[in-house]
C-alpha positions as CSV (number, residue, x, y, z in Angstrom):
1,A,11.7,1.7,-17.9
2,N,13.7,5.4,-18.7
3,E,10.9,6.9,-20.1
4,F,8.2,5.7,-17.6
5,G,10.7,6.1,-14.3
6,I,9.7,2.0,-13.6
7,G,12.4,-0.7,-12.9
8,V,12.0,-3.6,-14.8
9,I,13.3,-6.9,-13.2
10,T,14.4,-9.9,-15.8
11,T,14.0,-13.5,-14.5
12,D,16.1,-16.9,-15.3
13,E,15.0,-20.4,-16.4
14,R,13.6,-21.4,-13.0
15,H,11.5,-17.5,-13.4
16,L,13.5,-16.2,-10.7
17,P,15.1,-12.7,-10.5
18,S,18.3,-12.3,-12.4
19,G,18.7,-9.1,-13.3
20,I,17.2,-5.3,-12.7
21,L,16.8,-2.5,-15.1
22,L,16.4,1.1,-14.1
23,P,15.7,4.7,-15.0
24,L,18.6,6.7,-15.2
25,N,19.1,10.9,-15.7
26,Q,15.3,10.4,-13.6
27,H,16.5,13.5,-10.7
28,Y,16.8,17.0,-11.1
29,S,19.9,17.1,-8.8
30,Q,21.7,14.0,-9.5
31,L,25.6,15.4,-9.4
32,E,24.6,16.6,-5.8
33,R,23.5,13.0,-4.7
34,V,27.0,11.6,-6.2
35,N,28.9,14.2,-5.0
36,S,27.3,13.7,-1.5
37,Q,27.9,9.9,-2.1
38,V,31.5,10.5,-3.0
39,T,32.5,12.4,-0.3
40,Q,31.1,10.7,2.8
41,S,34.0,10.1,5.4
42,S,35.1,6.4,6.3
43,P,33.3,7.5,10.1
44,F,30.0,8.5,9.1
45,K,29.4,5.3,7.3
46,K,30.7,3.5,9.6
47,Q,28.1,5.0,11.9
48,L,25.4,5.0,9.3
49,W,26.6,0.8,9.1
50,Q,26.0,0.6,12.8
51,K,22.3,2.0,12.9
52,V,21.5,-0.6,9.8
53,V,23.0,-3.5,11.8
54,I,21.6,-2.8,15.2
55,S,18.4,-2.3,12.9
56,K,18.4,-5.9,11.3
57,I,19.1,-7.8,14.5
58,A,16.5,-5.9,15.9
59,N,13.7,-6.6,13.5
60,Q,15.2,-10.3,13.3
61,S,14.3,-10.8,17.0
62,I,11.0,-9.7,16.3
63,C,10.2,-12.2,13.6
64,L,11.5,-14.9,16.3
65,E,8.9,-13.4,18.8
66,L,5.7,-13.5,16.2
67,S,7.3,-16.7,15.2
68,G,6.8,-18.1,18.5
69,Q,10.5,-18.3,19.3
70,T,10.8,-15.7,22.5
71,D,13.8,-17.0,23.8
72,G,15.6,-16.7,20.6
73,A,14.3,-13.4,20.5
74,G,15.6,-12.5,23.8
75,H,19.1,-13.9,22.6
76,I,19.4,-12.2,19.3
77,L,18.3,-9.0,20.7
78,G,21.5,-9.1,23.1
79,F,23.7,-8.9,19.9
80,A,22.3,-5.5,18.9
81,S,23.4,-3.5,22.1
82,R,26.9,-4.8,21.1
83,V,27.1,-3.3,17.9
84,K,30.0,-1.1,17.2
85,S,30.8,1.7,14.7
86,G,31.1,0.0,11.2
87,D,30.3,-3.0,13.0
88,S,33.4,-3.9,13.6
89,T,32.9,-6.9,16.4
90,H,30.7,-8.8,13.3
91,M,27.6,-8.7,15.4
92,E,25.4,-9.3,12.1
93,S,27.1,-12.5,11.1
94,L,26.9,-13.8,14.9
95,A,23.2,-13.2,15.4
96,A,22.7,-14.4,11.3
97,R,24.2,-17.7,12.8
98,Y,22.0,-18.5,15.7
99,Y,19.2,-16.3,14.0
100,F,17.9,-18.8,11.2
101,Q,18.5,-22.1,13.7
102,Y,15.9,-20.2,15.7
103,L,13.5,-19.7,13.0
104,F,13.8,-22.7,10.5
105,G,15.9,-25.4,12.8
106,T,19.3,-26.4,13.0
107,D,19.8,-28.3,9.7
108,F,18.5,-24.6,8.0
109,S,21.5,-23.6,5.8
110,R,21.2,-20.6,3.2
111,R,23.5,-22.5,0.9
112,D,21.0,-25.3,0.2
113,E,18.9,-25.6,-3.0
114,T,15.6,-25.6,-1.2
115,E,12.3,-24.3,-1.9
116,L,12.4,-22.5,1.4
117,N,15.7,-20.8,0.1
118,K,13.8,-20.4,-3.4
119,A,11.4,-17.9,-1.7
120,L,13.8,-16.3,0.8
121,N,16.0,-15.4,-2.9
122,Y,12.9,-14.2,-4.2
123,G,11.9,-12.3,-1.9
124,Y,14.9,-10.7,-1.1
125,S,15.2,-10.3,-4.5
126,I,11.8,-7.9,-5.1
127,L,13.0,-5.8,-2.0
128,R,15.8,-4.9,-3.6
129,S,14.7,-4.3,-6.9
130,A,12.1,-1.8,-4.7
131,I,14.6,-0.1,-2.8
132,A,17.4,0.4,-5.8
133,R,14.5,1.9,-8.0
134,E,13.8,4.8,-5.2
135,L,17.6,5.2,-4.8
136,V,17.9,5.9,-8.5
137,V,14.8,7.8,-8.7
138,S,16.3,10.0,-5.6
139,G,19.7,10.3,-7.9
140,F,21.7,7.7,-6.0
141,V,23.9,5.9,-7.9
142,T,23.6,2.6,-6.5
143,S,27.1,0.9,-6.7
144,L,28.3,3.4,-4.6
145,G,27.4,2.0,-1.1
146,I,27.8,2.4,2.8
147,H,29.5,-0.5,4.1
148,H,29.4,-3.2,0.5
149,C,31.9,-2.4,-1.5
150,N,31.9,-5.3,-4.2
151,Q,33.6,-3.7,-7.6
152,F,31.8,-6.3,-9.2
153,N,28.2,-5.3,-8.0
154,N,26.0,-2.3,-9.4
155,F,23.3,-2.4,-6.4
156,N,26.0,-2.0,-3.2
157,L,23.9,0.4,-1.6
158,S,20.4,-0.9,-2.4
159,D,22.1,-3.9,-0.2
160,D,23.1,-1.8,2.4
161,F,19.5,-0.7,2.9
162,I,17.9,-4.2,2.4
163,E,19.3,-5.6,5.4
164,S,16.6,-3.8,7.7
165,Y,13.9,-5.2,5.4
166,R,15.0,-9.0,5.2
167,P,13.5,-10.3,8.3
168,L,9.9,-9.1,6.7
169,V,10.9,-12.1,3.8
170,D,12.0,-14.0,6.5
171,L,8.8,-13.7,8.8
172,W,6.4,-14.6,5.8
173,A,8.7,-17.8,4.9
174,Y,8.1,-19.2,8.2
175,Y,4.6,-19.0,7.9
176,H,4.0,-20.1,4.2
177,M,6.9,-22.4,2.8
178,T,6.3,-25.1,5.7
179,S,7.1,-29.0,4.8
180,G,6.4,-29.9,1.3
181,V,5.6,-26.7,-0.1
182,V,6.5,-26.4,-3.6
183,F,7.6,-22.1,-4.5
184,S,5.4,-21.4,-7.5
185,K,3.7,-18.6,-9.3
186,Y,1.6,-18.2,-6.4
187,E,4.3,-17.8,-3.6
188,K,6.1,-15.4,-6.0
189,Y,2.5,-13.3,-6.3
190,R,2.2,-13.3,-2.6
191,L,6.0,-12.1,-2.4
192,V,5.5,-9.2,-4.5
193,A,2.4,-7.8,-2.7
194,L,4.7,-7.7,0.7
195,L,5.8,-4.5,-0.4
196,N,2.0,-3.5,0.2
197,H,2.3,-5.2,3.6
198,S,2.3,-3.0,7.1
199,I,5.6,-2.0,8.6
200,Q,6.4,0.9,11.1
201,H,8.1,3.6,10.4
202,S,9.3,6.7,12.5
203,D,6.7,5.1,15.1
204,K,3.9,5.4,12.3
205,N,1.9,2.2,10.4
206,T,2.6,2.4,6.4
207,S,3.5,0.5,3.6
208,V,6.7,-1.2,3.0
209,Y,7.0,0.7,-0.1
210,N,6.4,3.7,1.5
211,S,8.9,3.0,4.5
212,I,11.2,2.6,1.3
213,R,10.5,5.7,0.3
214,E,11.1,7.1,3.8
215,T,14.2,5.4,4.5
216,V,16.1,7.1,0.8
217,K,14.5,10.2,1.9
218,S,16.3,10.2,5.1
219,Y,19.1,9.0,3.6
220,V,19.4,12.1,1.6
221,I,18.9,14.3,4.8
222,C,21.8,12.7,6.4
223,L,24.1,13.8,4.3
224,N,23.1,17.3,3.9
225,A,23.5,17.7,7.5
226,K,26.1,14.9,7.6
227,D,24.5,13.4,11.1
228,S,23.9,9.9,10.8
229,S,21.4,9.9,13.6
230,L,18.9,11.7,10.9
231,L,18.9,7.6,9.5
232,T,15.0,6.5,9.8
233,L,14.7,2.5,9.5
234,P,12.0,-0.1,9.7
235,K,10.3,-1.8,12.2
236,L,8.4,-5.3,11.6
237,N,4.9,-5.5,12.6
238,K,2.8,-8.6,12.1
239,L,2.0,-10.0,8.4
240,R,-1.1,-7.9,7.2
241,I,-1.9,-5.8,4.2
242,H,-1.3,-2.1,5.3
243,N,-4.8,-0.3,5.7
């Protein structure tokens, strides 16, 4: 992984992602990146997290719109305008409570051991590893998050930025993990291919993977300028391969 600058995903006995190997010392100014992470003020991080949560909720609303849940889309979008600095009023969790019920039905629970949840977890892991790889290549320490701060989690920063991208996996699962579908190797290949799907970033269509790169680049700019407004995040598109 270190020699070629790639991320390697390991899997468990069910062939689900269980670990990530990432390259170290791949950036010429890694110390500068780490210092900029460590010296961020609490208000600055709260402003960044506010932007991430607003982006996530907006994309959840688009996901519902694209899946035909127009009433739910309007309801969820209303939470975005109420997100405060640091999401102090917990709009993210309130929106999620309604969002998954609109999308997958009132009986759905993220805690259940279902084929649908297997697909969601796998898709999220693919995005998480792609984000982690880009952060490491850019000189960041992934354990130093903006909002996530679990001392036992080496990917807190990845888990911050994945939030805006999660609805992409949700939308894919809505269309492909219908009742009776078994989560197989075929679905895993298709979830990996989501990195090549189209998404909007800074009002332009691009691939998901390139959008991740743009998000990380904008985070560098934010830290250098100490301006949270410079963070750029994706906007969900219809499911299609980016051309």
